[in-house]
N, C-alpha and C positions, 0 to 999 in steps of 0.2 A: 095607736090602740097595741096592746103588744102584743102576740101573740104565744099563746100556753098549750101548743101543740106544734109540733115540727108543720112551718111551710110547707103547704101545698105543692108549691113549686118554687124554687130556686133552692137556698139555704138559711140558716139563721145570720152567717153574715153576711149575706147580702139582703135578706129583710133589712137587717137592721143600715143597712149604705154605705158597711165598711170594707175595704179596698179587699179582694181575692186573691192581688200578688202576694211574690215573695216580702217575704220583711225583714228589715234591716238589724240589728242590734246593736248601732254602733252606738244609740243613748247607756248602752250599759255595758260601753268599754272604755268611754271616752271622760277623763277628769275635766275639762272644759266643760262638758254637757252637766256632768254633776253639780259643777259650782252654779251654775245656772238656775238647775234646778232644786239647790237649795232656799234661792233666793224666790221661786217662780211660783213654785209649791210650797216648801216646808213652812215656808214663813208669810203665806196666804190664805190658806186651806185651813177646815177644822181638822184636829188633829184628837183622836179618842187620847188620852189618858192615863184610864181607871175607870173605877165605879165606887158609885156611895157608899157601898158599903164598907169600902177603904176608910171614910170619914163617919165612923157609927155614933159619935159624939159630939158637943162644942170644944173646939179645939182641935179634934183630929188634923190631924195633915199627912203629905206627903208629898215627896217631890218627882220630878220627873226631866230626866236629861233628855235633852232635843238635841243631838249633836248637828245634825243635818241642819238645824233651824239656830244653831251659834248662842242658844242661853240653855238654862235650867229655869224649870220653876217650882213652885212651891203651890200647892193647892191645899185649901184649909176650909172648914164648917166652922160661921163665924159664929160669935155669941147670939146673933139673930137665929140663927139653923141655916143660915142660907151658904152656898160652897162658892168661894172666889179662889181666883187664882192670880197670883204676881210672880213677874222676875225675882226668881233666886237673888235679887240682888239688895248689898247695902248703901245706902245712900251717900256714905260717911268718902269710903277710901274704894269702893268698888270690890270687896270682899264677896264671898257666896258667903248668902248669909246662914241659912238652913243646910249642915252637913255634921256628921259626925267624925270618925277615924279619917274617913279618905274622903277627900273632897270631890271625885268620880264617881263616888257607889251613891246609890238612891236610899233616900230614908223615911223613916218613917213614926209617929208619934203622937204625942197629945200635948199642948202646951197651953199657957194663959196669951203668954207672949211670944216675939220673937226676939232671941239676945242676938247681936252678933260677936263673934269670936274674936276678933281684932281688938275695939274699943268700945264695946260694952253698948253701943246705939241697940234701943228697946223700941221695939213695932207692936202696936197691937191687933189682932187678927184681924183689923180691916182694914189693916195696911198704914194707921197711922202712925207716927212716929213720935212716943213717951217718953223717951230718953234720950240725950245728949248727955254725955259725959264730961265734965269740965264744961258746960256750954257757956262760964262768963267768958273762956277763951277764944271762943266764936267773933265773927262779923258781921252786927247786924244779923245773925240767922232766925229763920220762921221757922219754924218747924210744922208749919199747916204746908210750907212749901218743900217739904221734903220727906213724905210718905213714899212708900213701895208706891214701885211701876205695877198698875194694876195690867193684866191680861184678859182677853174677853174669854168669858166662862159660861156654857149652860150646858145644862143636862138634859139629855132625850132619855127616856125609858129607863132611867139608874147610870145609865154611860155619862161620864164626863168628859167633856171636850173643850179644849180652848182654842184660840185664835190668837195671831200675834199681829194680824193685818190690822191696823185701826181704820184705816180708811174704808173696808170692805163690812159692810152692814149689815150682809143677807143675815138673817134669823139661822140657827143649827136645825131646825126641822124640816127651814124652806131648804137647804143646803143638801140636807139626807132625801129631799123629793120620795117620787110615789114608792119608793122601794123602802123609803124608812116610814114612813105611812102607810104601807100594807102588812108591817111586822110590829105597828105599835100595839100596844095592850096583852102583847104575849110576856106570861109573867116571869120575866127573866130575875124579879127580885126574889121570887120564892129558891130559886139553886143559889147556895150558899156556899155548900161544902165546894172547896176549889181547891184546884190544883196544877202548879203553876212548872213551867218549863223556860229555859235561858239559854239561847248559846250564840258565840261569836263566830259565826260565818262569812269564808272567805268568797263571798260573790256580791255583786252589787243586787241593791234591795228587790229590784222589780223581777229577778230570776227568780228566787222564789215565790212569790204572788205567782208568778206563770206555775212553778210546780203543783202547784193549791187549785190552779183556776179550769184546771181539766183531769177528770178522769182515762183520758187516753191513754196514760202509763199506767194504771194501775194493774194490770191484767200482767203486766211484763217485770215490772218495778217491783212487784210487791208480792209473784206472783209465790214464792217461798214461806209467808206469812201464811197460807192456806195447804190444807190436806191437797196430796199431788192429781187425786182425780175433780179435788173443786177448783186447782188452777189449770188443769187444761180445759174445763167449761168456761171458764171467765176468761182464759186468752182465745175464747172461739167465739164469742158474744159480746165482748168489748163493754164499755161504760158509759153508751151513751147518754147524754142526761134528755130529761124529759121535757122540759123546756128551757130557755135560756129569755133573761130580759137586759137592757141595756137601757140607765134614765142617768141622761147627763154623764157624770164623769164617772158614775158606779155603773155598777153590773151584776149579776147572780146566775147562775145556775142550779135548777132542781132535779135532782137525781135518783134514779131508783137503790134499792140496799138499809140496811138495816131493818129488813124485818122483822118481827119477836115472837116465838123463836124461829129458827129456822127451820124448812118444811123437813128436809134431810139432815138429824141429828149426826149422821153418821161423815157427812162430808165437813163439822168441825174438830177442833183439837178436844181432846179430853179434858183438859182444864176449863174447856169454854161451856161442855156440856154439865160439868159438875157445878160450875158458880154460874150456870146459865147468862154470860153475857160475853163482853169482846170489844173489838173494835168500836162498833156500833152503838155500845154500853150494855147497860142491863138490860136484857131483854121482857122484863116484867115492868112496865113502863109506872112512876108512883104517880100518885097522884097531885098534880101542879095545881089545883081548883080552876082547871080549863076545858070548856063542854066542845069547845067549834076553834079551830085555828084561825088567825088570820086571816084574810083573804090574800096577803102574800105570804103564807105561807103555802108548800104545796097548789102553789097556783093552778095548776093543771087538775087537781083534784083526783091524782090518778092512784089507784088502789095498792100500787108497788111502791110508791113513793116512800123515801129514807133519810133524805137530807135535804136541805137548803142551805147552799153557799154565795154570800153575800161581800161583795167589796166595795168597800166604802171608801172610794177615793179621799187620800191617795193609798194609804198605806194598814188599813184598819180591815178584817176580815173578820165574817161572824156566821157559823156553821151555825145551825138550830137542826140537830137530829129527832127522830122521829119517838127512837122512847123517852122524850121529855129529859133531853139536858141538852148543854147549849158548849160551842167551846168558841174564842177570841185568838185571831193570830194577828202579833204585830211586826210589822218590819222597817226597823229606826236606822237607817243610812248613818254610817260613820267613814265612809268617804267613797269614791266609783264604784269599789270592786268590792267593800267588806261592809258588812253591815247584824244589824240585834238581835235576832230573830227572838221572838219572847208569846208563847202559847200558853192560855189559861183554862181552864175547862171547868166547868160549873155543875152541882149535882143538888137536885134535893138533898136535904141534911138525909145523910141513912138511919135509919131507926133502930137496924142491929147488926152485930157483926158481921150478918152474911152479906146486910146489904154495902155494907164497909169493904168486905170482900170484894163482893163485885164491880163497885167502884174501881178498886184500886186494878184488877182486873182490866179493864178498861183503858186506863190509863198508861199503863204501862204497856199494854198492845200498842197503845196510839205513841207511845215512843220509837217503840222499832219500827213503825210506819214514817216519823217523821224523818229518824235517823236515815232509812233510806232513802227518803226524799232531799234533806238535805245532801246525801253522801255524794250527790252528783255534782253541789252546785259548783263547787272549785274547779270540778275535771270541764266544766262548761263555762266557768269564767274563762279559765286557761287559754282554751281553743278557741273561743270567741276572740278574746286578746290576740290570736296569732296572726289572727287577717286571714288564715288561708281559705276560709269564705266569707262573702260577704252576706250574703243575701239567702234565707231558708224560707222553706215552704211550710203552713200551717193549712190542719184540714177544718172542717167546721166545727169540732168540738173543741178548738181554741181559741172562739170569737172573742172571749174575755181576754184572752192574750193581745191581739187584735186593740183590742177596744181601750185596754191599758196603757202602752203603749202609744198607742194612736191619742190617746187623754193627755199624755205625760208632755208630750212632743208639743201638742197644743199650747198646754201652758207655758210652756218654756218659751213657744213664739209669740203669744201672747202679750205675754210681760218683757221681751224684748221692743216688741212694735211700739208697748207704751213708756217707755224711755225713752229719755230729750235726746235728741241728736247732738252730737259733740259740734259743738261752735266752728268753723271751720276760721283758720286765725290768718290772716295776711298782715305780710310785712313788707314794708317800703323794699325797692331796691337799692343796694350800695351803690 
């Protein structure tokens, strides 16, 4: 049973049975380990690729480039209103099926069928092959045998997930476990005003998750985002979380902050006072049709609660803020020391220009914080790769970092153990 207050004895790290010794970051600087992660993690777990609002009508689709999993998928709303996913490949000669001008660029749109640019083969929204150019030229071709290759796809609370592992039958809701169940029912669907950022980052994907999985850095790295008096106050007290939880491969931290409005308006910037908004979102929370939070949000039921940050393994973070908005982070590996970082901020649709400006201020303020976090990562990657130091101490507030790296190493080890041993070949002596 998880604790929702500081354990009476010991620490959060010890409570969850995680080793408190120094931590190696070899898993973040090894090309060989990255290749193992591609097979053990990104081809075998549930990956969030979007939301149902991206598929507003029958025939709506979007593509997602999954570099770490060595594939591209197309997600579509079929003629029955269901959500399906397919490998984005034509069955004729292997051309990418859905793309526009640039093959590596993600696209979206609406269509009645998918048509290959190369030879004109066509597929229905359910993946059925419906047309073959000059079909009589082929040898005993049965169209029923050459539909699009399906990818397991499920929707949870409006979030669309895919799983490339046909052998793993764990349903999505079961995979998300208690942390997912604890926030089910939150009205994510009401927050349809979306702002997105994307950046190519020169670091291992796990290092950016580390940056957002603890608040230990906030009063130092983000000091200049606050007025001088507020910055000095925060450096003195720190940002210790109200509650931590670990559930299977997933984890969360519940923290203070985001109180609306601030108790001392002199401690915030003039534009924040004028617009009554800032990093934590608009101070006046909109009505999103919810009277009581699900049990998994603010699990400590602490009056100073401001934000819950969930890491749904491997690379999906979901942050729910007290003033009734949320954001997501995704970390998509492209090599052992590069990845694509995506963030999406979701608000209730603004009712007037003032509310839109409140949201815009939160969005641009977040960007500044995100740039500060991201700016440290290439420097971290560079020095980790130097090999000057091999082991690093982490504090109790960094329990989610320990859990992430432990989980990743566990997936790799389990995958390696499941591989058939290479048979020993014995040849006769000459």
